[in-house]
C-alpha positions in Angstrom: 40.2 80.6 8.2 43.4 82.2 9.6 46.6 80.3 10.0 47.0 78.3 13.2 50.5 78.8 14.9 52.7 75.8 15.1 52.4 74.0 18.5 55.4 74.4 20.7 54.9 71.3 22.9 54.1 68.6 20.3 56.5 66.4 18.4 56.1 67.1 14.8 57.1 63.4 13.9 54.3 61.9 16.0 51.1 61.5 13.9 47.9 62.8 15.7 44.9 60.5 15.2 41.3 61.7 15.5 38.3 59.4 15.5 34.6 60.1 15.4 34.3 59.3 19.1 37.0 61.9 20.0 35.3 64.6 17.9 32.0 63.8 19.4 33.4 63.9 23.0 35.1 67.2 22.2 31.9 68.8 21.0 29.9 67.7 23.9 32.3 68.1 26.8 36.0 69.2 26.7 36.5 68.2 30.3 35.5 64.6 29.4 37.8 64.7 26.5 40.6 65.7 28.7 39.9 62.8 31.1 39.3 60.3 28.3 41.9 61.1 25.7 44.5 63.3 27.4 44.7 61.6 30.8 43.7 58.2 29.2 41.3 57.6 32.1 39.2 55.1 30.2 36.2 54.0 32.3 35.4 50.2 32.1 32.3 49.4 30.1 29.9 46.5 30.2 30.5 44.7 27.0 27.1 42.9 27.1 25.5 46.2 26.3 27.1 46.0 22.8 27.0 42.2 22.2 24.1 42.3 19.8 25.6 44.9 17.6 29.0 43.2 17.6 27.5 39.8 16.7 25.4 41.1 13.9 28.3 43.2 12.5 30.6 40.2 12.5 28.0 38.1 10.7 27.5 40.8 8.0 31.2 41.0 7.5 31.5 37.2 7.2 28.6 37.3 4.7 30.2 40.0 2.7 33.4 37.8 2.4 31.3 35.1 0.8 31.2 32.8 4.0 28.2 30.6 4.8 26.8 31.9 8.1 24.0 29.3 8.6 25.8 27.2 11.0 26.7 30.2 13.2 23.1 31.5 12.9 21.7 28.2 14.2 23.7 28.8 17.4 23.0 32.5 17.8 20.7 34.2 20.2 17.0 34.8 19.2 17.8 38.5 19.0 20.7 37.9 16.5 18.6 35.5 14.5 15.7 38.0 14.2 18.0 40.9 13.2 19.7 38.5 10.6 16.4 37.5 9.0 15.4 41.1 8.6 18.7 42.1 7.1 18.9 39.2 4.7 15.4 40.2 3.3 16.6 43.8 2.7 17.8 44.6 -0.9 20.6 46.8 0.4 22.5 43.7 1.7 22.5 42.3 -1.8 24.2 45.3 -3.5 27.7 45.0 -4.8 30.2 45.5 -2.0 33.2 47.8 -2.3 34.4 47.5 1.3 33.3 45.7 4.5 34.6 46.8 7.9 36.7 49.2 5.8 39.3 50.9 8.0 40.6 54.2 6.9 43.3 56.7 7.8 42.9 59.9 5.9 45.3 62.8 6.2 43.8 66.2 7.3 46.1 69.0 6.2 46.3 71.8 8.9 48.4 74.8 8.1 50.5 72.9 5.5 51.0 69.9 7.8 49.6 66.4 7.1 50.5 65.2 10.5 46.8 64.9 11.5 44.9 61.8 10.5 41.2 60.9 10.6 40.8 57.3 11.5 37.8 55.0 11.7 36.1 51.9 10.3 33.1 51.9 8.0 30.6 49.0 8.3 30.1 48.7 4.5 30.5 50.5 1.3 28.3 49.4 -1.6 27.6 50.3 -5.2 24.1 51.2 -6.3 24.1 52.1 -10.0 26.3 55.2 -10.2 26.1 56.0 -6.5 28.4 54.9 -3.7 26.5 54.1 -0.4 28.3 54.5 2.9 26.3 52.2 5.2 26.1 52.1 9.0 24.1 49.2 10.6 22.3 50.4 13.8 21.3 47.3 15.8 21.7 48.6 19.3 22.6 52.3 19.3 20.1 54.9 18.0 20.3 56.8 14.8 21.5 60.4 15.5 18.8 62.9 16.0 20.5 65.2 13.3 22.1 62.7 11.0 23.2 65.2 8.4 25.4 67.1 10.8 26.5 64.2 13.0 30.2 63.7 13.2 30.0 60.0 12.1 28.0 61.0 9.0 30.4 63.8 8.1 33.7 62.1 8.9 32.7 58.8 7.1 31.5 60.6 4.0 34.5 62.9 3.9 36.9 60.0 4.4 35.3 57.7 1.8 35.3 60.4 -0.8 38.9 61.5 -0.1 40.0 57.8 -0.4 37.8 56.9 -3.3 40.8 55.8 -5.5 41.8 53.3 -2.8 38.4 51.8 -3.3 39.0 51.5 -7.0 36.6 54.4 -7.8 37.1 57.0 -10.5 38.8 60.1 -9.2 36.4 62.2 -11.2 33.4 61.1 -9.2 31.8 64.0 -7.4 30.5 64.1 -3.8 27.0 64.2 -5.2 27.5 60.5 -6.1 28.1 59.6 -2.5 25.4 58.9 0.1 25.4 57.9 3.8 22.7 55.4 4.9 21.8 54.5 8.5 20.2 51.1 8.6 18.2 50.8 11.8 17.4 47.2 12.7 14.5 46.8 15.2 11.1 45.2 14.6 11.7 46.2 10.9 14.4 47.7 8.8 14.4 51.5 8.5 16.8 53.2 6.2 17.7 56.9 6.8 19.6 58.4 3.8 21.9 61.5 4.0 22.8 63.0 0.7 26.3 64.6 0.0 27.3 67.6 -2.0 30.5 69.3 -3.1 29.6 72.3 -0.8 29.1 69.9 2.2 32.4 68.3 1.5 34.3 71.6 1.6 32.3 72.7 4.6 33.3 69.5 6.4 36.9 70.0 5.6 36.8 73.5 7.1 34.9 72.3 10.2 37.4 69.4 10.7 40.4 71.8 10.4 38.9 74.3 12.9 37.9 71.6 15.4 41.3 69.7 15.2 43.1 73.0 15.6 41.1 73.7 18.7 41.9 70.3 20.1 45.6 70.6 19.5 46.0 73.9 21.2 43.5 73.5 24.1 44.8 73.9 27.6 41.8 74.7 29.8 39.4 72.0 29.0 36.5 73.8 30.5 33.2 72.3 31.6 30.0 72.9 29.8 27.1 74.8 31.3 25.3 71.7 32.1 26.2 68.0 31.8 25.2 66.7 28.3 25.4 63.1 29.4 23.1 61.8 32.1 25.2 58.6 32.2 28.7 60.1 32.2 31.1 58.0 34.4 33.1 61.1 35.3 30.3 63.2 36.8 31.6 62.7 40.3 35.2 63.7 39.6 34.9 66.4 36.8 33.4 69.1 39.0 30.2 69.5 37.0 28.1 68.7 40.1 29.9 71.4 42.2 29.5 74.1 39.5 25.8 73.3 39.1 25.3 73.5 42.8 26.9 76.9 42.9 24.7 78.2 40.1 21.6 76.9 42.0 22.5 78.9 45.2 23.5 82.1 43.4 
């Protein structure tokens, strides 16, 4: 990939942080990215929609830290109790834990500069024999339709592998020893594994560099052909309805 020219309007000393949500928003709709992350026009959300997931994630983190959660479970909702029983019966929860709610900040070198950082938080990192499992609990949101190429899968595997020494792992471990697992918790537990390779790691590095470079130098923030999100809160102000109406009458 060719060199990206140094931006003229960005302070070199200010680190630029990129999360999975940012990358997903950028890939789906640049106009939404502009409204959400450039203009900081954050639309209010109903926190009740995420309550189940937040409660189960907190309990799993408490459990990982060796705390007795029985008193909390006794006062939890029936949905939380049901999810908890399923999880506690799953062998994956009993694997040795390397990290729980593990926050990362991994540098992404772009044209010689390490001023760009990938940031996020992994639900759990566990050890299974000679493999490292990067686990994401799915108690409310759905597993991605194409998990191997989803930004969450790619960024989390990339970040964990790059920061393996911080986790006390051997630097000589290869990407083939790392694996992402979505754990879907509904009426039963369903595990969806995604295997990693050295080729995939380098491919992800290049895709990240290319995408971050695009974000840094974008000025137009164009609309997509059609709205990719039927529940987007910005649909009445972004102009997508007007552009789609024009196409209909052409």
